[in-house]
C-alpha positions in Angstrom: 25.2 -7.6 -15.6 21.6 -7.8 -14.6 18.7 -5.9 -16.1 15.7 -4.8 -14.0 12.4 -3.8 -15.6 10.0 -1.7 -13.7 6.3 -1.1 -14.3 3.7 0.8 -12.3 1.2 -0.9 -10.1 -1.5 0.4 -12.4 -0.1 -1.5 -15.3 0.0 -4.7 -13.3 -3.5 -4.2 -12.0 -4.9 -3.1 -15.3 -3.6 -6.2 -17.0 -5.2 -8.4 -14.3 -8.6 -7.1 -15.4 -10.7 -6.8 -13.4 -8.7 -4.6 -11.0 -8.0 -6.4 -7.7 -10.1 -5.6 -4.6 -7.3 -6.4 -2.2 -3.6 -5.5 -2.5 -0.7 -6.9 -0.5 2.5 -4.8 -0.4 5.8 -6.2 1.0 8.7 -4.6 -0.8 11.3 -4.4 2.0 11.9 -0.6 2.3 10.5 0.6 -1.1 7.0 1.1 0.2 7.0 4.9 -0.3 8.1 4.7 -3.9 5.6 2.0 -4.6 2.7 4.0 -3.0 3.7 7.1 -4.9 3.8 5.1 -8.1 0.4 3.6 -7.4 -1.6 6.9 -7.5 -3.8 5.8 -10.3 -4.6 2.5 -8.6 -5.3 4.2 -5.2 -7.7 6.7 -6.7 -9.7 4.0 -8.5 -12.6 2.8 -6.3 -12.1 -0.9 -7.0 -9.4 -1.6 -4.4 -11.1 -2.2 -1.1 -8.2 -3.0 1.2 -4.4 -2.8 1.4 -2.2 -4.9 3.5 1.3 -3.4 3.9 4.3 -4.0 6.1 5.8 -0.8 7.5 8.7 0.0 9.8 7.3 2.5 12.3 10.7 4.1 12.8 11.1 4.9 9.1 10.7 8.5 8.1 8.5 7.3 5.2 5.9 5.5 7.4 4.0 8.7 8.2 4.0 9.7 4.5 2.7 6.4 3.4 -0.1 6.5 6.0 -1.0 10.1 4.9 -1.2 9.1 1.2 -3.5 6.1 2.1 -5.7 8.2 4.3 -5.9 10.9 1.6 -7.2 8.2 -0.7 -10.1 7.2 1.6 -8.3 4.3 3.2 -8.6 3.9 7.0 -6.3 1.9 9.2 -8.3 -1.0 10.7 -5.6 -3.3 12.0 -2.0 -3.1 13.1 0.1 -5.9 14.5 3.7 -6.4 15.2 5.8 -8.7 13.0 7.2 -11.4 15.2 10.9 -10.9 16.3 11.0 -7.4 14.8 10.6 -4.5 17.2 9.5 -1.7 14.9 8.0 -3.7 12.0 4.2 -3.9 11.7 1.7 -5.3 9.4 -1.1 -2.8 8.6 -4.5 -3.4 7.0 -6.2 -0.3 5.5 -9.7 -0.5 4.3 -11.4 1.9 1.9 -14.0 4.0 3.6 -17.1 5.3 1.8 -17.1 8.9 0.8 -19.8 9.5 3.4 -17.5 8.4 6.3 
């Protein structure tokens, strides 16, 4: 039997003190759960960019983008992952509140 321990993104980031400015997310299908669990981290102004791999045919992709946009992140780059038709790497950057 295997045991799996889970913690929130906030706990990982908080323990890294100071909070990271750039976050890379590659969790092979669990992106929505991670983003939903990262609410405290996303609302903090320290993270400046997020790099995330998303499957554009996934029903969760639009939800993830909406959450990031709602937290003042703007899509600045999208490129296809080689040899995968619907898989893309995205870079989102935090916009200032004046944007």
